[in-house]
N, C-alpha and C positions, 0 to 999 in steps of 0.2 A: 504494500500500500504506500502511495507517495505521501510525503509530509503534508501537502495541502489537504489531501483527502483524509489523512489521519486526524488533522486538527479539526476537521468538520465532523468526523465520525465520533470522536471521543465524547463530546458533550451529549450526543444522542444516546450513546452506550451508557453513559453515567446516569442519565435520566431513567433509562430502562432498568438499570441495576437498582436504583432507588425504589422504584415501584415494586420490583421483584422482592426486595428486602422486606417490604411491607406486607406483601401478599402471602409470603411463605408462612404457614401456621406456626405459632409459638409453641414450644415444648413446655411442659410443666417445669417451673423453676427457671425458665430462660429469662433473659433481660427484658425489661419493659421497653416497648417502642411506641412511638407516636408519629403519625403522618399528617401533614397539613399542607395546604396549598391555596393559591388564589390565581384568578385570571381576570384581566380587564381588557376590554376592547373599547377604544376611544376613537371618536371621529372629531377631527379638528378642522374648523372652517374659518378662513380669514378673508372676509369680503373686501377689506380695504386695500388688498394687494392687487396688482394688475391682473386682470382676468381671474381674480379671486384665487390665484395660485401663489401660495406662500413658500413654495419649495426653495426659492432662492435665499430665504432668510430663516427657514426653520422647517420642521416636520409638520405637514398637514395631512389631511385624509385619514385613513384608518391606520392605527398602530395598536399593537398588542403587547401587554406586559403580563408575564406569568412567573410563578414561583412554586417550587416543590421543596418541601423540607421534611427531613426525618430526624427525630431525636431519639436517643437511646440512653436509658439509665443502666450503665454497666455494673455499678455497685452503689452502695450508699454514699460514696464520696466521689465517684467518677461518672460523668455523662459525656455523650458525644452528640454533635450537631453537624448535619450535612445539608446544604441548601444549594439548589441550582435555580437560577433565574434566567428569564428570556426577555429581551426588549429590543430597542433600536440597535444595541451593540451586539446582538446575537445571543448565544448561550454564554453564561458566566458562572463560574464556581464562586458563589457568594459567601459560602461558609463551609468550612471543614476543620473543626476544632474540637479539642477536649477541654472539659472543665474539671479541675481537681479541687474539690471543696473540703477545706479543713474545718471551716465554720462559716456562719453567715457573714462574719466580718473578714474572711480570708478565702478568696477563690482565685485560682490560677488558671488562666486560659491560654492555651497554646495551639497554634495552627494558623488557619486563614479565617479572618473575621473583620467586621467593621469596628475600628477602635471607638471607644466611648467619647463622643463629642456632641454637645448640644442636646436639645430636647427633641427636635424633629427626627433625628436618627433613630429613635426608638419606635417610630411609627412610619418609617419610610416605605414600607410595603404598601402597594396600591390598595389592599384591603383594609388598611389601618388609617387612611386619611380620606376625607370626604370630597376633595376636589380631584379633578383629573390630573392636575399638574402639581409639582412641588413648589414651595416658596422659592423665589429667585435666588436667595442666598445658597440654597441647596440644589439648584437646578442641574439636571444631568442630561439635558438635550431637548426639552420641550419649549424652552423660551424662544421667542422670536429674536432674530439677529444673534443667534447663539454662537456662530463662528466669529463674528466681530467681537463679541464680549468674551469668547472662550468660556462659555457657560458661567456658573455662579462663583461664589467664593469657595465653597467646599461641596462639590457634587456628591449627592448621597443616593444610594449607599456607596461606600468607598472601601471595599474589601481589601485586606492587605495581610501579609505574612508577618507573624511576630508573636509576642507574648504580652499578656495584660494581667495585672493583679487588681482585683476589685472586691468590693464588699459592701455590706449594709449593716447599720447598727441603729437600734432604737434607743432613744433617750426618753425613758418613760413610755407613756402610751400615746403621746400626741406628736412626737418629733422623730423623724426618720432621717438619718444621714447616709449618703451614698458616696463612694469614691471609686476612682479607677486611675491607675498609672500604667503606661505601656511603652514598649519599644517595638516599632514596626519598620518595614522596609522604607516606606515613605513614597511620596509622589516622584515622578520621573520627568526628565527633560533633556534637551541636547546641551552640549558644552557651550555652544554659541546661541543658545535659545533665548527667547524673549519672555517666555511664559511657561507654565507647566504644560506638559503634553499628556493629557488624560488618556489618550489612546495607548501610549506606551505603558501607562500604569495599569491598563486593563487587558493588554494584548497577550494572548497565549503564545504568539510567535516570538516573544521575547522571554519566554520560559517562566514568567511570573517571578523573576528574581530581581534583587536589588541591582542598580547600575553603578553604585559607588561604594558598596560595603560599609556604609555609615547609616545607622538607624535614625529614624525620626522618633523623637520622644515626645510624650504628651500626657495629658491627664484631664480628669473632670472631677468636680466636687459638687454635690447638690444637697439641699436640705428641704425636706417636706414637712410642713406644719399642718396638722389636722385642726381645722377651724371649727368644725361641727361634725356630727355623724355623717353628713352628706356633702361637706365642703372641705377643700384643702387648698394649699398653696405650695408650689415648688419653685425654688430659686436655685439656679446653677451657674457655674462658670467653667469654661473649658479652654484648653490651649495646646498647641503642638508646635514643634520647631524641628527643622531638618534641612538638609541640602538635597538638591534634585538633579544635579548634573554629574556626569561621569568623573569630572575632575574634583568634585567635592568642594567647589569654591563658591557656588551660588546658593543662597539660602532662602528659605521661606518661613514665615511665622504666621500662625493663624490663632486668633483669640475669639472667644464668644461668650455671651451672657444670655440667659433665658429666664423667663418668668411665666409661670402657668398658674391660672386659677381655675378651680372647678367648683361650681355652685350647682348642686344637684346634678342635672344632666347637661348643664351649660358649661362650655369650656371657653376660656379667654386666654390667648397665648401671645407672648411677645418674645422676640429673639433678635439678637444683633451679632453679626460676625464681621471680622476684618482680617484681610490677608496682606501682609507686607511681603512683596515679591522682588527679589533682586534679578537683574538681567544682564546679559553680556553686552559690553560697550566697545568691543574691539572694532566694530564697523559702524561708526556713527552715522554713515550715509543712509542707513536703514531707518533712522529715527526721524520723526517729524519735527523735533525741536532740538536746538543745540544743547549739548550736555552741560549741566551745571558744573562749576569748578570742583565742588565737593558734594557728595551725597546725591549725585544724579543718576545712580545706577539701580534705582528701585521705583516701583509704583505701589500704590495701596488701593485695594478694592474693598469697599464696604457693602454689606448687605443687611437688610432688616425687614421684619414683617410684624404686623399685628393682625390677629385673626380671632373671630368669634364664631362659635358653633353652637346652635340652639335647636332643640327639637320642638317643633310646633304641634306634633301629634305623635302617635306610636309609629307612624310609617314615614313621616316627612321631617327632615332636618334642613335647616337653612344655614348657610355659611357666608360670611363676609370677610374679605382679606384685603389689606393694603400692604404692598411690599415694594422694595426699591433696591436698586444697585447704584453705587456711586464709585467712580474711579478717578484717581488723581495721580498724575505723573506722566512721564514721557510715553510715547506711543509710536508704533511702527507707521511708516508712511502708507497712505492709501488704505488704511484700515477702516476709516470712517469714524474714528473717535478723536476727541481733542484732549488737551491737557487735563481738563475736568469734564467728564461726561457722566450722565446719569439716566436712569430709566425708572419711571414710577408706574406701577400697575395697580388697577382697582379690579377686584373680582367679586362677583355675587353668584352664588350657586345654591343648589339644593340636591338632596338625595331622596330617593323614593324606595322604600323597602317593599319589594314585590313578594318575596318569600324569605324564609329564614336563610341567611347566607347568600342572598342575591339582591342587589340594589341597582338602580339606575341613577346616574349622576348627570346633572346638567349645569352649565356655568357660562357666564359671559365675562369677558375681560376687556378692559380699556387700557391700552398701552400709551404712555406719554414719554417721548424721547427728547433729550436735550439737543441731540444732533439730528438734523433732517437727512432724509435719504436722498437718492439721486433725483427723485421727482419733486423734492421740496417738502415732503410730508414729514410730520413728526408725531402723528397719531396713528394707531392701529387698533382694530377691534377684532376679537377672536371669540369663537363659540366652541364649546366642547359638549359632546353628548356621548356618554359612556355607559357600559354595562359591566358590572364587576361581581364576581362570585367568589366565595371562600368556602373551603371544605377541610 
C-alpha cells in the first residue's frame, strides 16, 4: 500500500476498530467500557457575497462534523480514552490517552489530548454547544475571511502529545477548585514563518511529532462557587508558552480568562484570550510596514465573547452571542489587514429538541469588519441551519 493510501486508510480502520471494540460482548469481570458519539450536518449560506458564494472567504454549503469516543475503566485508578473526529480537516485522532488517578486532587494524563485551557474547550464538541459555529477566539475554520485572519486565537479542539497533571478539590460544600499543568509538543510553524501553521500541527504527514524538541508548557486554574442549589459561578485563568519553529527561536504566548454563571437553566458566559506571536524578520520586503527599531518582531491577536443561553420551553432554547477578534502589529503585504484590524460578530440563534438526543439549530450572524474587501464592503450576513444528534 502506498503512503498516501495508507494515510487515508488508517483513520477509517481506526474508526472501525473503535466500533468493533464496543460491539464485542463483555466477559464477566472484564473492564467497563462506554461508547458515545455525535454528528452534525450544517448548511451555511452567505447572501452578501457575490453570487451568494462565500467559498473565497470561508466554508459555505453543507459541512459535517462527527465524533466517536470510547472510554474504558481499566482499574480503579486507570482509565483510557480514544476519540476520532471528522470535519473540514478530514479524520483526526482527537484523543488517545491514559488517566492515572491517585486521588481526586492528583490525576496524571499521558498520550494525545487537548490541554486544559479556557472554558469553551470543555464543550467544544458540536453536541455540547448550541450554535453551529464556535466563538471567534476558538474558531477552527468556520469564520469568514478565515485565511486572512488565520483563524482565531486558539483553534479548538487542539489535540497534542504530552503529559498533564490535574485535579479537583472541594473547600467545604460550596467551593470547588480545579487545576491543570502540562507539557505538550506545542503548535508548529516554519523557521521563516509569519504565523502559526495549524495544518502542520494537525497533519499526519508530519508524523504528529514535535518540530523542535522543546515542549510548550501551560496550565489552568478555576474556582467554582455554589451560589444556591440551582446556581453557581466559575472563574478561571489559563496560559501557555512555547516556541513553534524548527530553530526554537520564535515564541508564542497565549493567556485567557473566563467567567461563567449558571442560574437554573440559564447560562451566561464571558471569555477573553490573547496571543503574542513572534515572527521572522529576515525578509522585511514581505511586510506591509517598516520594522520598528526594537520590538517589531511580534503581533498580538485578541479574542473575546459574551454569550447567553436561555430555555424558553422544554424543547426550545435561545442563544445570543457577541464576539470579536482584534489584531495589532505588522502584517504581510496583500493580506488584506492593517496594523490594527478587527472583526465584530453578532449572533442570534435557537435550538429545537425534536427527540431525545436530536436537535435542530438555526442562527443568523452579522459580521462587521474594520477592513473593507475588494468590492468596498465591510459587512457580511450569514445563516446557519443544522441538525445534530448525540448517542
